[in-house]
C-alpha positions in Angstrom: 0.0 0.0 0.0 2.9 2.4 0.7 4.3 1.9 -2.8 0.8 2.0 -4.5 -0.2 5.3 -2.8 3.2 6.9 -3.1 3.2 6.2 -6.8 -0.3 7.5 -7.2 0.4 10.7 -5.3 3.5 11.3 -7.5 2.1 10.2 -10.8 -1.5 11.5 -10.6 -1.5 14.3 -8.0 1.8 15.7 -8.9 3.2 15.6 -5.4 6.9 15.3 -4.5 7.0 12.0 -2.6 9.8 10.4 -0.5 9.5 6.9 1.1 11.7 6.4 4.1 12.5 2.8 5.2 14.8 1.3 7.8 15.3 -2.2 6.4 16.2 -4.0 3.2 19.8 -3.0 2.6 20.8 -4.1 -0.9 17.3 -5.3 -1.7 14.9 -3.7 -4.2 11.2 -3.3 -3.6 9.2 -6.4 -4.1 6.3 -4.2 -5.4 6.8 -1.7 -8.2 7.2 2.0 -7.3 7.2 5.0 -9.6 10.5 6.4 -10.7 9.1 9.8 -9.5 9.2 8.5 -5.9 12.4 9.0 -4.0 13.3 6.1 -1.7 15.7 6.6 1.3 16.9 3.6 3.3 18.5 4.3 6.6 19.7 0.7 6.7 19.2 0.4 10.5 18.6 -3.3 10.5 16.0 -3.6 13.2 15.6 -7.1 11.7 18.7 -8.0 13.8 16.6 -8.1 16.9 14.7 -11.2 15.7 17.8 -13.4 16.2 19.2 -11.8 19.3 19.1 -13.0 22.9 16.8 -11.1 25.3 19.5 -8.8 26.8 21.1 -8.1 23.5 17.7 -7.4 22.0 17.1 -4.7 24.6 20.5 -3.1 23.9 20.1 -3.3 20.1 16.6 -1.8 20.2 17.6 1.3 22.2 20.8 1.7 20.2 19.0 1.5 16.8 16.0 3.5 18.0 18.3 6.4 18.9 19.9 6.2 15.5 16.5 6.1 13.9 15.3 9.2 15.7 18.4 11.2 14.8 18.4 10.1 11.2 14.7 10.7 10.7 14.8 14.1 12.3 17.8 15.1 10.1 16.1 13.8 6.9 12.8 15.6 7.7 14.6 18.8 8.4 16.4 18.5 5.1 13.2 17.7 3.1 10.9 20.0 4.9 7.7 18.1 3.8 4.2 19.5 4.0 3.0 16.1 5.3 4.7 13.2 7.1 2.7 10.0 7.0 3.7 7.3 9.4 2.5 3.7 9.4 2.7 3.9 13.2 5.6 1.7 13.8 8.7 2.6 16.0 8.7 6.3 14.9 5.4 7.1 16.6 7.4 7.3 19.9 9.1 10.5 18.7 7.6 11.6 15.5 5.5 14.5 17.0 8.6 16.0 18.6 10.4 16.5 15.3 9.9 20.2 14.5 10.2 20.1 10.7 7.0 22.0 10.1 5.1 19.1 8.5 1.6 18.0 9.3 1.8 14.6 11.0 -0.5 11.8 9.9 -0.7 8.3 11.3 -2.0 5.4 9.2 -3.0 2.2 11.0 -3.3 -1.0 9.1 -4.1 -3.4 12.0 -6.9 -3.6 14.5 -6.4 -2.2 17.9 -6.4 -5.6 19.7 -3.3 -6.6 17.7 -1.5 -3.3 17.6 1.4 -3.3 20.0 -0.2 -6.3 21.7 1.5 -7.5 24.9 0.7 -10.9 26.3 -0.1 -10.3 30.0 1.1 -13.2 32.1 2.4 -11.5 35.3 1.9 -8.2 37.2 5.1 -6.7 35.9 4.0 -7.2 32.3 0.5 -6.0 33.1 2.0 -2.8 34.5 4.3 -2.4 31.5 1.3 -2.9 29.1 -0.7 -0.3 31.0 2.0 2.4 30.7 2.8 1.4 27.1 -0.8 1.8 26.0 -1.2 5.1 27.9 2.0 6.4 26.2 0.7 5.2 22.8 -2.7 7.0 23.2 -0.8 10.2 24.1 1.3 10.0 20.9 -1.8 9.3 18.7 -3.7 12.2 20.2 -0.9 14.6 19.2 -1.1 13.6 15.6 -2.8 16.1 13.2 -4.8 13.2 11.9 -5.1 9.4 12.4 -6.3 7.4 9.4 -7.9 4.0 9.8 -9.3 1.6 7.3 -12.8 0.5 8.5 -15.8 1.8 10.5 -15.0 -0.8 13.1 -11.5 0.6 13.5 -13.1 4.1 14.0 -14.9 2.6 17.0 -11.8 1.0 18.3 -10.3 4.3 19.4 -12.9 6.2 21.5 -10.1 8.3 23.0 -9.0 9.7 19.6 -11.0 12.6 18.1 -8.6 13.4 15.2 -9.5 10.2 13.4 -10.9 9.5 9.9 -11.6 6.5 7.7 -9.9 6.1 4.3 -9.8 2.4 3.1 -7.0 0.9 1.1 -7.4 1.1 -2.7 -7.3 -1.7 -5.2 -3.7 -1.5 -6.6 -4.7 -2.3 -10.1 -7.4 -1.3 -12.7 -10.0 -4.0 -13.5 -11.6 -4.1 -16.9 -12.7 -7.8 -17.2 -14.3 -10.3 -15.0 -13.0 -13.7 -14.2 -14.8 -16.5 -16.2 -15.0 -18.6 -13.0 -14.5 -21.8 -15.0 -11.2 -23.0 -13.4 -11.7 -25.6 -10.6 -9.3 -23.7 -8.5 -9.5 -22.0 -5.1 -6.8 -19.3 -4.3 -5.6 -17.8 -1.0 -3.0 -15.1 -0.5 -1.4 -14.5 2.9 1.7 -14.9 4.9 2.6 -18.3 6.4 2.0 -16.9 9.8 -0.4 -17.6 12.7 -2.6 -14.6 12.2 -3.3 -15.4 8.5 -4.8 -18.8 9.5 -3.4 -21.0 6.8 -3.4 -23.9 9.3 -7.1 -23.4 9.6 -7.5 -23.3 5.8 -5.7 -26.7 5.5 -8.1 -28.2 8.0 -11.0 -26.8 6.0 -9.5 -28.2 2.8 -9.0 -31.7 4.3 -12.8 -31.7 4.8 -13.6 -30.2 1.4 -11.5 -32.7 -0.6 -13.3 -35.7 0.9 -16.5 -34.4 -0.7 -15.2 -32.6 -3.8 -11.8 -33.9 -4.9 -11.7 -32.4 -8.4 -10.7 -28.9 -7.3 -7.3 -27.6 -6.3 -6.1 -25.2 -3.7 -3.2 -22.8 -4.3 -1.8 -20.6 -1.4 0.6 -17.8 -2.0 2.7 -16.0 0.6 6.0 -15.4 2.3 7.3 -17.0 5.4 8.2 -20.5 6.5 6.1 -23.0 4.6 7.6 -26.1 6.2 5.2 -26.4 9.2 2.3 -26.1 6.8 3.8 -28.7 4.5 4.0 -31.0 7.5 0.4 -30.3 8.3 -0.7 -31.3 4.8 1.0 -34.6 5.3 -0.5 -35.0 8.8 -4.0 -34.3 7.5 -3.6 -36.7 4.6 -4.3 -34.0 2.0 -3.7 -34.8 -1.6 -0.5 -33.0 -2.4 -1.2 -33.0 -6.1 -4.2 -30.7 -5.5 -2.9 -28.5 -2.7 0.1 -26.3 -3.3 2.0 -23.9 -1.1 3.7 -21.2 -3.2 6.1 -18.3 -2.5 4.8 -14.7 -3.0 3.7 -13.7 -6.4 3.9 -10.1 -7.8 1.2 -10.5 -10.4 -1.7 -11.4 -8.0 -4.3 -10.2 -10.6 -3.4 -13.1 -12.9 -3.9 -15.6 -10.0 -7.4 -14.1 -9.2 -8.4 -14.3 -12.9 -7.3 -17.9 -13.1 -9.4 -19.0 -10.1 -13.1 -19.4 -9.3 -13.2 -18.8 -5.5 -11.0 -16.7 -3.1 -10.7 -17.7 0.5 -9.5 -15.7 3.5 -9.0 -17.8 6.7 -7.4 -15.1 8.8 -7.7 -15.0 12.6 -7.8 -11.2 12.4 -7.4 -8.5 9.7 -6.9 -4.8 9.8 -8.7 -4.6 6.4 -8.3 -7.4 3.9 -6.8 -5.9 0.8 -6.8 -9.3 -0.9 -10.6 -9.5 -0.6 -11.2 -6.3 -2.6 -8.5 -7.4 -5.1 -10.3 -10.7 -5.7 -13.7 -9.1 -5.8 -12.5 -6.5 -8.3 -11.7 -9.4 -10.6 -15.3 -10.8 -10.2 -14.3 -13.6 -7.9 -16.6 -14.6 -5.1 -15.0 -14.7 -1.6 -15.3 -16.8 1.5 -13.8 -15.4 4.7 -13.9 -15.8 8.4 -15.8 -12.9 10.1 -12.7 -12.0 12.0 -11.9 -8.6 13.6 -12.2 -6.3 11.8 -11.8 -6.0 8.1 -13.9 -8.6 6.2 -17.2 -7.6 7.7 -16.7 -4.0 6.4 -16.1 -5.4 2.9 -18.3 -8.4 2.4 -22.1 -8.4 2.4 -22.8 -11.9 3.5 -24.7 -14.0 1.0 -24.6 -11.3 -1.6 -21.0 -10.8 -2.9 -19.4 -13.5 -0.7 -19.8 -15.5 2.5 -18.8 -14.4 6.0 -18.2 -17.5 8.2 -18.3 -17.4 12.1 -14.7 -17.2 13.1 -13.0 -20.6 13.5 -16.1 -22.5 12.3 -14.2 -24.9 10.0 -17.3 -27.0 9.1 -19.4 -24.0 8.1 -16.5 -22.7 6.0 -16.1 -26.0 4.2 -19.9 -26.2 3.6 -20.0 -22.7 1.9 -16.9 -23.5 -0.1 -18.5 -26.7 -1.4 -21.7 -24.8 -2.1 -19.8 -22.4 -4.4 -17.9 -25.3 -6.1 -21.1 -27.1 -7.0 -23.1 -24.0 -8.2 -21.5 -22.0 -11.0 -24.6 -19.8 -11.3 -24.1 -18.8 -7.7 -20.5 -18.1 -8.3 -21.3 -15.9 -11.3 -24.0 -14.0 -9.5 -21.8 -13.4 -6.4 -18.8 -12.6 -8.7 -20.8 -9.9 -10.5 -22.0 -8.3 -7.3 -18.5 -8.6 -5.8 -17.1 -6.6 -8.8 -19.7 -3.9 -8.4 -19.0 -3.7 -4.6 -15.3 -3.4 -5.2 -15.7 -0.3 -7.4 -15.8 1.9 -4.3 -12.2 1.0 -3.7 -11.0 2.2 -7.1 -7.7 4.0 -6.6 -9.0 7.2 -8.2 -11.8 7.4 -5.6 -9.5 6.6 -2.7 -6.8 9.0 -4.1 -9.5 11.8 -4.1 -10.2 11.1 -0.4 -6.5 11.5 0.4 -6.3 14.8 -1.6 -9.3 16.1 0.3 -7.7 15.3 3.6 -4.4 17.0 2.5 -6.3 20.1 1.4 -8.3 20.2 4.6 -5.2 19.9 6.8 -3.4 22.6 4.9 -6.4 24.9 5.2 -6.5 24.4 8.9 -2.8 24.8 9.7 
């Protein structure tokens, strides 16, 4: 979304745009970004923390955080932007204190329950979590504007008055609808706990016993090995269930499928849902917090399944497999629903926000 919106702001709105990142030394962007967008990489390597011991992790965090603050302040003072948009990661702890003259906007892509989540297992951690949350709310309240993606997310933050909803845009234009003739189900999401691919494999093990002429293709980054082991454990036909690495041309995968599934345990929005729907593909998703229910009208352009109800998910998946007319009807409605997320419409909402904030400075 960062690359999509930055490219749109530069190409279509004529803004001078800079993306600042802290990771990825020597790596190019996986997603395309406009040549008109300047990319600055501080090369801080916060990724080093993942492999460090607990004590070393503490040292590395504060050391790198100090460098991050110094470098970001220096870069913003050099650029003197009109707007600084933060995805509300580590920089939220000091962003408001940088006096570069820019309007500060925070953009949150996860639901509150899973943002800076701390597992409370003892009194010390409970106290830490309390002060951490209080500090976070203070930083968010000082922003000029906080952007969230759904109506549910608006309600997640009753303490914040400077909040507005602007959903993610579809990152591509859609001119044709999928024929929905391929006996193929597609899912796109990291091989990670929150994305629920383990739940999807359990669902698929039930589906293939009743409908074994379809295949399932999952695309995402992360460690696939535990999921490959689960496929074996569940006795799933490996010739019809495939775990793939990430794919850049997701549109082609949607157009070569007939059903899209989202088995996530939680979602901040669900970009893959509106991508699939824009291609005229019916979707089946768990009704998890908090994105899917803001996108899907249950029974109209897709199915919302009570979270973690594997049997109900399998039943709706089989219903769509058996009924092409239902797939076509839902796919047509899905494509119409997705039109509200066209990038020109969302881009206009951002422009209106920018204009409003400048006028109120």
